[in-house]
Structure formats: structure tokens, C-alpha cells
N, C-alpha and C positions, 0 to 999 in steps of 0.2 A: 114331486115333493112325497110321493106316495113309495119314491124310492131309497129317497132320505130317510121318507120316516121308516122304512123297514132295517135302514142299514144303521142307524140310531138304536132301535128293540136289539137290533141284534149285540151291539156295544154293549151297548145301558146291561145287556142282562146275562153277557161274558163278564162286566166287572161286578158287576153282583154276585155274582157266583163268587171268584173268586176271592173279594174279602167278607164273603159268608166264611166259607176255609178258614179265611188267618182268623176271623172270632174266633169261629169253634174250637177252633187248636189251644186254647184259651182257657176252654168251656172246662172246669175240673174242680174237684172234690179239696178240697184241704188236706197234706201229705200223711198219711198214716207214721211216715217212718218224719221223723225231727231230729232238729240240730238243738240240742241242748246251750245255749247260749240268753245274755244277757240283754235284755230287751223296754227302752223309757220310754215311756207315753210324752210328751211332745206339747201342751195345748197352747198359744195366745190367743190369749184374753182381751182386747176391749170394747167396754160395755153387754157384756153379757148376761148382766144378773136373770134376767129370764129363764135363757136358754141353761144357763150353769145349775137350775135352782135341782132340772132334770136329768141332768150326767152327770153330777152332784151325786144323787141318790141313788141312784142307777151304777155309778162305781162303788157303792158303800153296799149295795144288797148284793152286788158279787165279789164282793171281798178282796176289789182289788188294794195289792199291799199300797201303803203312804208313799213306798220310796218309791215305786215305780215309774210312779203320774209326776209331774213337775208342769204348773202356770208359768206363763210367761207372761206381767201385766202390764198393757202396752195401752200405760199411763188412761189408764178407766177413770170414769167420773163420776161414774156409779157404786154400790154394793159389792163388787165382783172382790175382787181382795178378801176385803171379809167372807162376803158366803165362804171362797176358798178356803178360810185358815179355818171356820167354824166348825166344818171335815178334819180336819185336819191333813188337809195335802198340805206340800209347798207350792209355797208360790214367789217369783223376785222380781221383780220392778228392773225395768228399763228406763238407762239414764237417761236425765236433761237431751242431750243430745242425739239419743236414739228413739225413734217411730218406723212405726210399723212391725209387719207379719214379718218380713226377711228380719230383723233385727234383729226379733222373736224367736229365731230358729237356729241365728246363730251363737246368741245368747246362750238360749239353753240347750244347745249342744256345745259350748265349753263347762257348763252346771254337768254336767250328764257323763259319772261312769263306766256306764254299759257297753256292750260292742255293741249295738246298733240301735234307731231313734226311729221310734212310730209315729209319726206327724199327725193330730186329728184338728180340726176346729171347736173350736168352742159348742156348738151349735150340730155338731151329731150325734146317731144313736147309733148303739151295736147292739149286734141279737148277741148271747148268753158263749156261745161259741169263742165270739172273739176274744177275750178276755186270756184265751187259753196261747198266745200269742207271746206274751207278754214273758211269758217264763219258756218256751220253748216254740223255736218258728218252723214251720215248716218245712218239710227239705223238697223245697225247686230248684236243684242246682243254681251253681257259682251266679252270685247278684252282688249288682253297687246301689242298684235304687229296681223297688218294684212295685211297681204299682196296681195297687188292690183297688177293688169297683165300689162306687157312690150312688146312691138311688136317692130317688124323690121317697118320700114319704108316705103311705096310701092318709086321702082325707078323703070324705064328699066332696062331688061337685065339680062342675066340667071343666072348673080352672085347674083347678089341683091336676082331673086327668089332660089339660093337655098338656101340664106344663110334666106331668111322671112321659107320655111317649116325646117331647122332643127333650129331654136330658136323658129318656133310653138310649133313643138314636146318636147323640151323643158321643155315650158313652160304647157303644155298639164301634161308631168313627177310631174314638182312640184306641179300641184292641186289633181292630182291620188296620189302620189306615198305620198306627203310632208316631212315628215321627217325634215330634215334641211335645206330643199329649198328654196328659195327664188328670189327676186331681189331688192338689195338695189336701183335703179332706181326709185322704189315706194315703196315707206312701212311709214304704219302710225305707231308713236307709242305711248301709255300713257309719257310725261312727267317724269310720277314720278317711271314708268315702269325700260327708256332706263337707267336712272342714277342708278337705285339700280342695273345694268345688265353690267352698260360699264367695270365695275371690268374683267367681261370675254370675251374681243375683243380681247383678245392677241394683240397689240398695239407693239411686234415689229414684227408684218405680216404683209404690210402694207397693202392687199388688202384680204377681206374678209370677210366687216362688216358687210353685212347683216347673211348670213352664220353662224359667230360665236355667230352673236346673237340671233337667231331663236337658235343657237342649246343653247346658255349657259337658255334663254325663255325654253327651256322642261326639261331642265335637272330643275330647279324651280318650274317646274308644271304647268309655266304658261299657259294663257290660245291665243292658237295660235290662227285666224277665217284669211279664205279664199280666196276674193270676186273677181268673174267675171266677172265682169262690164265693158261694153266698155266708160263709162261717168267716169271711173277713170282710162280708161287705158291711159296709154302714152307708144309717140313712138320714136325711139334712132336709128339712120343712120346705116347701116352693117356696119361692115369690111373692109376696103378698098383693102383687096386682099385674095387666100391662109394664105400669107404664117403670116397676120394682125388677120388672126381667127385661125391661132394656135395659136398666144402667147396670145389670150383671153378664149380659150377654156383652154389651156395647166395652161392657171394663174386661173383658175377656178377651178380646180380638185385636183390643187395645195395644198392647203389648206383644200380638203377632205382628200387626201393621205398620208398631215402630221398628218391631227389631228383629221380623222376623225374616225369611227367607225369600230369594225372588217367588221358586215355587212354591214357598209355602202361601202365599201371601194368591199366588197364578191359581195355584189348587180350588184356593176360596171361593174367590169369584169366579170360578169355571160352577162348582157348587149352586154358588145362588144362581146363576143362567142356568140352573140346568131346575133349576125351581121352579121357571116361564114356562114348561115345555105345557102345561093342561092349556093355559090361560091362548096360547101357539096356538093350539093345537083346537080349542073352541073356534078362533078368529078364522082356522083355515077351511074347516066345516063348515064355518057362516061364510064365506069367501064360496071357496066352492060344489058348495052344495055334497059331497060327494062324503057318504055314511060312512067310508072306508080309515077313515079320521078319527071317528069314535071309536072305531074296533082298537086303530092303534092308544087311541088314551086310553080305556079300558086293557090291551094290554100293558102298556105304562102303569098303571096299579096294579094290575097283579103285580108286576117285579116287585115296586114297592111297596107290600105285601109282603113276597117273599124276603126282604130284606129286614123287617121286620120284624119276625119272627122269630129268630132266636135270639137276640136281645129281649123282648116280650117273655121272652121261655124262660129265659133266668133270671126275669126276674115275678114269675108269675100271676104279668101283667098281657093276657092272649085277648083280654076283653078291651083291650086298648085301638085290637086294629078297628072295628065299626066305625074310627073319628076317620079313618084315612084319606077316603074320598073328598073331606069336608079339609082340610087336613093340604089334600094337594092344593085346592085354592088362595089357601090364607098364606102359607106359610111364604111366595115371597113377598103378601106383602108386609109377614114380619120381619122377613131378614133386609128387606127396604129401610124399615123401621130404624132396627141396631146398627144399618148403615148408616142416618143420619142421627142418629143418636151418640154413632162415634167417633161423626164430626163435631161435639160438641167437649167441651166440660167438666167432665166427669168428678163423682166423691168418691167414697166411697170413711168407708164408719168416720162420717163429717170430716173428710179429709179432701181436698186437693190433689187426685192421681198427678 
């Protein structure tokens, strides 16, 4: 068995090295060379009154032009629409037979007269440098879709640090493995490309606008760019509790299980299986009384730390590395909980998915 685990460590370390290199290749500042073009910030809204108070004040304080922002109201039942109108921004409504974020994006794109569409969620916050993109897009080469970073906002408490670490690693996988991964809270898309791809968004499923848009673009051999830049990164709040986190994560993977390829789903299950490595090594230690397994467990932890360093460095959260020894043993429980929740009916924005 020692030989097996030794081979495992070699393969795992090589995999970690190559995906880290892929991630680092996307790590860069926004280019000083810019493409003069027009960009429309499109934000779907459903019952987001509390989040909008913060976002609208931010837009106001950064002197964002009213004609550069378009809100699409998805049948909000609170004061979201009225609040947007009070701040003087344009807001359009979905029709009775239209619902969900995908329909909102499609309607917003039809309304827009700009060359590029910048999709954001209503609960994100931006650095001051972000709004420059509305007037000039940093030159990133030719692309149809540009996937931009999203991170969890800083807050005190162990729970927020755990979510930050988990979310940061998802960002690492997104910008390393790529595939159909992305985050719809921060996507830049050519308007003409979005309109040509919108019929592949699977609008009958209310969630998954990012996943299906990227998947359809890949199917049609489109050009997808990954741009890791702090100037273009947005922040969002962590789910309030473990139950909310499970709902969010299960919603994210449901779309892959329902519509994803065999390769995507196989890789997901392999990653979950890999998370059980610490427990398997502990069992080996107990059964064999061989301390070499403890050394193997330590090396596995060191490789994991090396995996997390690039993304935590980018998000300026290297202090979170201290949580990794504990999380090695919590991740299997977390992943199994997400899988169990995935098999149940899920809701999003008070609607069945």
C-alpha cells in the first residue's frame, strides 16, 4: 500500500503543478492598452431592495452615467423597482410569461444598443477601478465571452473565512480547469455573440445562465477569455449559514448533473472521492500502525497548501491557509451534504428550479 500512496502523491503533485501554472497564466492586471467601445452594465433584479440600496449608492458615488446601466425587474414584490427609479436609472419589466435571470438577460440584451454587455448580480460590490470598463475595455485579445473574477467580501468570523476559502478554491478551479465554469455575477460578452447564443440558454431551467452560455459558446467554437484582474473583480456576500450554502452549491451542480457531459460529471465525482484521502490514510495508520502513512498525510497537506497559495495570494487572504488542516477532514462531510441536497427539490428566489 505504501507504493500505491507514493505513486498517488507523485501523480497528485504533478496535477497540482500543472493546474497552478494554468491559473497563474490568467493572473494579470488590466491592460493599459484599451479598446474604445460601448459597454452596457445589465443587472437582473428580483426582490433585491436591501442589496440595491448599497449598489445604487455606489453607482452614484462613482458618477456612473445613467445610460450605461440597465436594470431588468423579474417580478419583484418588494420596493426594488421604485428604489431604482428614485436613483434615476432605467429599469424594464419582464412580461407575465417571462421569468428568471436568463429571460432578464435576454430582454436586457435586446434593449441595449451597446457593443458589449457586462452582466452583474444586484448583490455585488465593485472596486473604484471597475467602472472604467464601461467606457473602454482593457485590451485582452479577441474574445466572445470574458470571464471575470468574483470573490467573497471580508467579514469577521470563522464562518465567513470558511466560505471565502471554499469560494476562492472554486475560483481557482474555474480559471484552471476552465471547461464550462464561470460566474454569472461578472461576465463580459459581445452583444452580437450573446444574441446568437441565447437560444442555447435552457430558459426552462431558472438557474445556470453562466454555465449554459459558456457551454453553448464552446459548442460553437467561440473564443472564451479568462481575465484574473483585481481591477475587474467584484465582491459578494457569503451565504448566511450552512443550510444556505448547501442550497447554493447544490443549485450550481444540479445544472451540470442534468445537462453536463459524462466527462464533467466523472471529474466532479473523482474530486469528491479525492477529498476522502485524509480519512483513508487515518484508517491505514490505525490498521497497520505504520507511521509512514502519517508522513504521506503530511505531504498531501503540503501539496494542498501549494494549490491554495496562488488564489489566496491573488485575493490577499494567505492567512486562510491555517484553516486547511481542519478543512481536509470537513470537506468530505461538506461534499456529501451537497450531494444529498442536490437530490432534493431546490428553490431559488422563492421559485422551484
